[in-house]
C-alpha positions as CSV (number, residue, x, y, z in Angstrom):
1,M,210.3,209.2,171.7
2,K,211.2,212.5,173.3
3,P,212.1,212.6,177.0
4,F,208.9,213.4,178.7
5,L,208.1,215.0,182.1
6,L,204.6,214.4,183.5
7,L,202.3,217.4,183.8
8,P,200.0,217.6,186.8
9,L,196.4,216.6,186.4
10,S,195.4,219.9,187.9
11,L,196.1,221.7,184.6
12,V,193.2,219.9,182.8
13,L,190.7,222.0,184.6
14,I,191.6,225.0,182.5
15,L,192.6,223.3,179.2
16,G,189.2,221.8,178.6
17,N,188.1,218.5,177.2
18,A,187.6,217.3,180.8
19,Q,185.7,214.1,181.1
20,G,184.3,211.9,183.9
21,Q,182.3,213.0,187.0
22,P,180.9,216.5,186.7
23,L,182.8,219.1,188.6
24,E,179.6,220.5,190.2
25,E,179.3,217.2,192.2
26,F,182.4,218.2,194.2
27,D,183.1,221.0,196.7
28,P,183.1,224.2,194.5
29,E,185.7,225.9,196.7
30,A,188.0,222.9,196.3
31,I,187.5,222.9,192.5
32,A,188.2,226.7,192.4
33,G,191.4,226.2,194.4
34,I,192.6,223.5,192.1
35,R,191.7,225.6,189.1
36,L,193.8,228.5,190.5
37,S,196.7,226.2,191.0
38,S,196.3,225.0,187.4
39,E,196.4,228.5,186.1
40,R,199.6,229.2,187.9
41,Y,201.0,225.9,186.6
42,V,200.3,226.7,183.0
43,E,201.7,230.2,183.3
44,A,204.9,228.9,184.9
45,F,205.2,226.1,182.3
46,N,204.8,228.5,179.4
47,Q,207.6,230.6,180.9
48,Y,209.8,227.6,181.5
49,D,209.9,228.5,185.2
50,A,210.9,225.3,186.9
51,K,211.0,226.9,190.4
52,S,207.5,228.2,190.2
53,I,206.3,224.8,189.0
54,A,208.0,223.0,191.9
55,N,206.3,225.4,194.3
56,L,203.0,223.9,193.3
57,W,204.0,220.7,195.1
58,V,204.0,220.4,198.9
59,E,207.5,220.4,200.5
60,D,207.6,216.6,200.9
61,A,206.0,215.7,197.6
62,T,206.6,212.4,195.8
63,Y,206.7,212.3,192.0
64,I,207.2,208.9,190.3
65,T,208.0,208.9,186.5
66,S,206.9,206.2,184.0
67,T,210.4,204.8,184.2
68,G,210.2,204.2,187.9
69,I,212.4,207.2,188.9
70,E,211.2,208.6,192.3
71,L,211.7,212.3,193.0
72,Q,211.3,213.4,196.6
73,G,210.7,217.1,197.5
74,R,210.6,220.3,195.6
75,A,214.3,220.6,195.0
76,Q,214.5,217.3,193.0
77,I,211.2,218.2,191.1
78,E,212.6,221.7,190.2
79,E,215.8,220.1,188.9
80,A,213.9,217.6,186.8
81,F,211.7,220.3,185.2
82,A,214.7,222.6,184.6
83,K,216.5,219.8,182.7
84,F,213.3,219.0,180.8
85,F,212.9,222.6,179.6
86,E,216.6,222.8,178.7
87,N,216.4,219.7,176.6
88,N,213.0,220.4,175.0
89,P,212.7,224.0,173.8
90,G,209.4,224.8,172.2
91,V,207.4,222.1,174.0
92,S,203.7,222.9,174.5
93,I,200.6,221.5,176.2
94,G,198.2,219.6,174.0
95,T,194.9,217.8,174.5
96,V,194.0,216.5,177.9
97,D,191.4,213.9,179.1
98,S,190.8,213.7,182.8
99,E,188.6,212.5,185.6
100,I,188.3,213.9,189.1
101,L,188.0,210.8,191.3
102,S,187.3,212.3,194.7
103,V,187.4,215.5,196.8
104,S,187.2,214.8,200.6
105,G,188.2,217.3,203.2
106,E,191.8,218.5,202.5
107,W,192.4,215.9,199.9
108,A,191.5,215.4,196.3
109,A,192.4,212.6,193.8
110,G,192.3,212.4,190.1
111,S,193.5,210.6,187.0
112,G,193.8,211.3,183.3
113,I,195.9,211.3,180.1
114,V,198.0,214.3,179.0
115,A,199.4,214.9,175.5
116,V,202.5,217.0,175.1
117,T,203.6,218.3,171.7
118,F,207.4,218.9,171.1
119,E,209.0,221.3,168.7
120,D,209.3,218.7,165.9
121,G,205.6,217.8,166.1
122,T,206.1,214.6,168.1
123,V,203.3,214.0,170.5
124,D,203.7,212.0,173.7
125,E,200.9,210.7,175.9
126,S,201.0,209.5,179.5
127,E,198.5,208.4,182.1
128,Y,198.8,209.6,185.6
129,L,197.2,209.5,189.0
130,V,197.6,212.4,191.4
131,Y,196.8,213.4,195.0
132,W,196.3,217.1,195.9
133,R,196.4,218.4,199.5
134,K,195.1,221.7,200.7
135,V,197.8,223.7,202.5
136,G,196.5,226.9,203.9
137,D,194.5,228.4,201.1
138,E,196.3,226.6,198.3
139,W,195.8,223.2,196.7
140,L,199.2,221.6,196.2
141,I,200.3,218.3,194.7
142,Q,201.2,215.7,197.4
143,A,201.9,212.7,195.2
144,E,201.8,212.0,191.5
145,G,202.6,208.9,189.5
146,E,203.2,208.7,185.8
147,T,202.6,205.5,183.8
148,D,202.5,204.4,180.2
149,P,198.9,204.2,179.0
150,E,198.8,200.4,179.4
151,D,200.2,200.5,182.9
152,S,199.1,202.0,186.2
153,P,200.6,202.6,189.6
154,S,200.1,199.7,192.0
155,P,197.9,200.1,195.0
156,S,201.0,200.3,197.2
157,F,201.6,203.8,195.8
158,F,198.4,205.0,197.4
159,L,198.7,203.0,200.7
160,R,202.2,204.2,201.5
161,D,200.8,207.0,203.8
162,L,199.6,204.3,206.2
163,E,203.0,203.0,207.1
164,W,202.5,204.4,210.6
165,L,199.8,201.7,211.2
166,I,202.1,198.7,210.5
167,G,202.9,196.8,213.7
168,N,201.4,195.4,216.9
169,W,199.3,197.5,219.2
170,R,197.5,197.4,222.5
171,D,194.9,199.8,224.0
172,E,193.5,199.4,227.4
173,G,190.0,200.8,228.1
174,D,188.1,200.8,231.4
175,E,186.9,197.2,231.0
176,V,188.2,195.8,227.7
177,T,191.8,195.5,226.3
178,V,192.1,195.5,222.6
179,E,195.2,194.0,220.8
180,S,195.6,194.6,217.1
181,S,198.2,193.8,214.5
182,Y,198.7,195.2,210.9
183,E,201.1,194.0,208.3
184,W,201.8,194.5,204.6
185,S,201.0,191.8,202.0
186,I,204.0,190.6,200.0
187,E,203.8,193.3,197.4
188,K,202.4,196.0,199.8
189,N,199.2,196.2,197.7
190,D,197.1,195.8,200.8
191,I,197.3,195.8,204.6
192,R,196.1,192.8,206.6
193,G,195.0,193.3,210.1
194,S,193.6,191.3,213.0
195,F,192.2,192.2,216.4
196,K,191.0,190.7,219.6
197,A,189.0,192.1,222.6
198,I,189.8,190.7,226.0
199,R,187.6,191.2,229.1
200,D,188.7,189.9,232.5
201,G,191.3,187.7,230.9
202,D,188.8,186.0,228.5
203,L,188.6,186.5,224.7
204,E,185.3,188.3,224.1
205,M,185.6,188.9,220.3
206,D,188.1,188.8,217.5
207,G,188.2,189.7,213.8
208,V,190.1,190.5,210.7
209,I,190.6,193.7,208.7
210,R,191.7,194.3,205.1
211,I,192.8,197.7,203.9
212,G,193.2,198.4,200.2
213,W,193.0,200.9,197.4
214,D,189.6,201.4,195.5
215,P,190.5,202.6,192.0
216,I,186.8,203.2,191.2
217,E,186.1,205.5,194.1
218,G,189.7,206.8,194.2
219,N,190.2,206.3,197.9
220,I,191.5,203.9,200.5
221,R,188.9,201.5,201.8
222,S,188.8,198.9,204.5
223,W,186.7,195.8,205.3
224,T,186.2,194.4,208.8
225,F,184.7,191.0,209.8
226,D,184.2,190.1,213.5
227,S,183.6,186.8,215.2
228,D,180.0,187.8,216.3
229,G,179.0,187.8,212.6
230,G,179.1,191.6,212.0
231,D,181.0,193.4,209.2
232,A,181.9,197.0,208.3
233,E,183.1,198.8,205.2
234,G,185.0,202.1,205.6
235,A,186.3,204.9,203.4
236,W,189.5,206.6,204.6
237,Y,190.6,210.2,204.3
238,E,193.2,212.4,206.0
239,Q,192.7,215.8,207.5
240,D,195.0,217.8,209.7
241,G,197.3,214.8,210.3
242,K,194.4,212.6,211.4
243,W,192.9,209.7,209.5
244,Y,189.1,209.4,209.4
245,I,187.3,206.2,208.5
246,K,183.6,206.6,207.6
247,K,182.1,203.2,208.2
248,L,178.9,201.4,207.3
249,H,178.1,198.5,209.6
250,V,175.9,195.4,209.3
251,M,175.2,193.9,212.7
252,P,174.7,190.1,213.3
253,D,171.0,190.6,213.5
254,G,170.8,192.5,210.2
255,Q,170.5,196.0,211.6
256,V,172.5,198.7,209.7
257,G,174.6,201.3,211.4
258,S,177.3,203.9,210.8
259,S,180.3,205.5,212.6
260,V,183.4,207.5,212.1
261,S,186.7,206.1,213.5
262,V,189.5,208.6,214.0
263,F,193.2,207.6,214.1
264,N,195.6,210.3,215.3
265,P,199.2,209.2,215.0
266,I,201.0,210.9,217.9
267,D,204.5,209.4,217.3
268,A,206.1,206.2,216.1
269,N,204.8,204.3,219.1
270,H,201.5,205.9,220.1
271,I,198.2,206.4,218.3
272,E,195.1,208.0,219.7
273,W,191.8,206.3,218.6
274,K,188.2,207.1,219.0
275,S,184.8,206.3,217.4
276,I,182.3,209.1,216.9
277,S,179.0,209.7,215.1
278,R,177.8,206.2,216.1
279,E,174.3,205.0,215.3
280,V,172.6,201.6,214.8
281,G,169.1,201.4,213.3
282,G,168.6,205.1,213.7
283,E,169.5,205.1,217.4
284,I,172.3,207.4,218.4
285,L,175.0,205.8,220.5
286,P,177.6,207.4,222.7
287,D,181.1,208.1,221.4
288,V,183.9,205.7,222.4
289,G,187.3,207.0,223.5
290,P,189.6,208.5,223.0
291,V,192.0,205.7,224.0
292,K,195.7,205.5,223.4
293,M,197.1,202.6,221.3
294,V,200.7,201.7,222.3
295,R,203.1,199.8,220.1
296,I,204.2,196.4,221.5
297,S,206.6,193.7,220.5
298,E,205.3,190.4,219.0
299,N,206.1,188.6,222.2
300,Q,204.3,190.9,224.5
């Protein structure tokens, strides 16, 4: 097998044979932006221009090859492509199958299979998953993972951006103090959280949280269960450095509600949190917060 360097999923939008969810179901401006980035990629690839290809990633991009090699940043990505072109003259782009999984705010995710034909006629195929991020007016690649067709990146690949949440936290409102804790599972394939609300020194409510990767919807999701008998399911997305969780709630009495939680990581020890767009049974409820979450030690 020839040495193979993964091609971004974005190029499938102009090479055709795209499969999966129809593009018209997503933000047309986002699709147009990814298409433009794809055109630039193909042009640079056909000219063996490793520098221009690297510029289609964000500065702090992550690229994981099928052999497990992790490249960080544009410089390493440019070097890898330059070596690939040097070692594989005459390489060309072949048939591509793809699926756009989600487009949400400044983020998009997708998966697919790309085939590359080498000068001697050898064809290599690889599966991949990719995150794009909108930077200014451009859609650039934030993270990309390459796998053999029978393998896929683990959920930990997609959850790595939530590292800031891991730890023990306390926020003190006007009447209620909330203490929460988040930790990785053994393989970092999910995040396990717990919380308790204390009023006047007495435990008012507690609950558990699970955060994981949803491969069907192509996003991070969470599930919350509280001691009152309520539960909530949330879809996570990032925009402008803040994390938004669109939640659907089922109350203990069976009523259905919704809300949007917003986490704004300020620094390593502080997070601003608020809950907006709240409603239960069609009744609009006031926003909660913002409140500041402060990192604490396990013994505090």
